[in-house]
C-alpha positions in Angstrom: 0.0 -0.1 0.0 1.0 3.1 -0.9 0.2 6.3 1.1 -1.0 9.0 -1.3 -2.3 11.6 1.3 -0.3 15.0 0.5 2.1 15.4 3.3 5.0 17.4 4.4 8.1 16.4 6.1 8.5 17.3 9.9 11.5 15.1 11.1 13.9 17.6 11.1 11.4 19.8 13.9 10.7 16.8 15.8 14.4 15.8 15.6 14.9 19.1 17.0 12.1 18.8 20.0 13.9 15.2 20.7 17.3 16.8 21.2 15.9 19.8 23.1 13.9 17.6 25.7 16.4 14.9 26.0 19.5 17.3 27.3 16.6 19.4 29.1 15.4 15.9 31.3 19.4 14.9 31.4 21.0 17.9 32.4 18.2 20.4 34.2 16.0 17.9 36.2 17.4 16.2 39.3 19.1 13.3 38.0 20.3 12.4 41.7 16.8 11.8 42.9 14.3 11.3 40.5 10.9 10.6 41.5 7.4 10.6 39.7 6.8 14.0 40.5 9.8 15.2 38.8 8.9 12.9 36.0 5.2 14.6 35.8 6.9 18.2 35.9 9.0 17.5 33.0 6.2 15.8 31.1 4.3 19.5 31.4 7.5 21.5 30.2 8.3 18.7 27.5 4.2 19.2 26.4 4.8 23.1 25.8 8.2 22.7 24.2 6.7 20.3 21.7 3.7 22.6 20.9 6.4 25.7 20.5 9.1 23.7 18.4 6.9 21.2 16.0 3.2 22.1 16.4 3.1 26.1 16.2 5.7 26.0 13.3 3.6 23.7 11.1 0.2 25.3 12.1 -1.1 22.4 13.7 -2.4 23.1 17.4 -5.9 20.8 17.3 -3.8 18.2 19.6 -1.1 18.2 22.0 1.5 15.8 23.1 0.1 13.5 25.9 1.6 13.6 29.4 4.2 10.8 30.4 1.3 10.1 32.9 -1.5 8.9 30.7 -1.8 5.3 30.2 -3.4 5.2 26.8 -2.3 8.2 25.0 -4.2 9.6 22.1 -2.3 9.8 18.9 -1.9 12.9 16.3 -4.4 12.2 13.5 -2.4 14.0 11.0 1.3 13.0 12.1 2.1 10.0 10.1 5.3 8.1 10.5 6.8 6.2 7.6 9.4 3.4 7.9 12.9 4.8 6.0 13.6 1.5 5.3 12.1 -1.9 3.9 12.6 -3.8 7.0 12.8 -1.5 9.7 12.5 -3.3 13.6 9.1 -2.6 15.1 7.9 -3.7 18.5 4.2 -4.4 18.6 2.2 -4.3 21.6 0.5 -7.6 22.3 -3.0 -5.9 22.8 -4.8 -2.9 22.0 -4.8 -1.4 25.5 -1.0 -0.7 26.6 -0.1 -3.8 28.4 3.8 -3.2 28.5 4.4 -6.4 26.6 5.8 -5.7 23.1 6.1 -9.0 21.8 3.9 -9.4 19.0 5.4 -11.9 16.6 5.6 -9.1 13.9 8.7 -7.5 14.3 9.3 -5.6 10.8 7.7 -3.0 9.1 8.4 -2.0 5.1 8.1 1.5 4.0 4.5 2.9 3.5 2.9 -0.7 4.2 1.3 0.4 7.7 0.1 3.6 8.2 1.1 4.5 11.7 0.3 8.0 13.5 2.5 9.7 16.0 1.8 9.2 19.8 5.3 10.7 21.6 8.8 9.5 22.3 9.1 6.2 24.5 12.0 5.4 26.9 11.8 1.9 28.9 13.5 4.1 32.1 11.1 6.8 32.9 13.4 7.8 35.7 16.9 7.7 34.6 18.7 8.7 31.6 16.6 9.4 28.7 17.4 9.2 25.1 14.2 9.5 23.5 15.0 6.5 21.4 11.9 5.5 20.6 8.9 6.5 18.9 5.6 5.4 20.3 2.8 5.0 17.5 -0.6 3.7 17.1 -1.4 1.5 14.0 -4.4 2.7 12.2 -4.1 0.5 9.2 -2.0 -2.2 8.2 -3.6 -4.3 5.1 -0.9 -7.1 5.4 -1.8 -7.3 9.2 -5.3 -6.2 10.1 -5.3 -7.9 13.8 -2.6 -5.1 14.6 -4.7 -2.3 14.0 -5.6 0.2 17.0 -2.3 -1.2 18.6 0.6 0.9 20.1 4.1 0.0 18.5 7.5 1.3 19.1 10.2 2.3 16.2 13.4 3.7 16.8 13.7 7.1 15.3 16.5 6.6 13.4 14.2 4.0 11.3 11.7 6.7 10.7 10.5 9.8 9.2 7.4 11.8 10.3 4.9 13.6 8.0 2.1 16.2 8.8 -1.0 15.1 6.5 -3.0 17.4 4.5 -6.4 18.4 6.6 -9.1 16.6 4.9 -11.5 19.4 6.3 -8.9 22.5 4.9 -9.1 20.3 1.7 -13.0 20.6 1.5 -13.3 24.2 2.9 -10.7 25.2 0.2 -12.6 23.4 -2.7 -16.1 25.1 -1.6 -14.6 28.6 -1.4 -12.2 28.4 -4.2 
């Protein structure tokens, strides 16, 4: 399947956020005694940072980065995550609820094979040093594996590109008023 929707690549904007947030957590937040309150404070700052560095420049402010405490975080309907290779490693959650088990037998994804939507960044250790290595996505379509739709999955950032998809409502409005 080839995604034919109009799209604007935003990988650089998201990479800038990733580096800024990673540096902020690892250098400015109390690394000697991190706790859940520290994580939650950082999460509030990270949400605003994502808005300032990614969402406002691309004029997509209808959604926000979920807080790190959200158990079932929502995805960004218009931010697509696409594998940048034909055998990108992927870890798929075993159920549609966030179970913490990333052991589905499907372990590879091809470029443009699945419709993946950005949720946030993910690190195994939420209180220690962070790398923002993984992108947490929601699978919204995968013809070869329809049983995986609505599940969360993890891909390493180095294996993805991110795109802002055209707003279907704006296209409809433009056609009516053009």
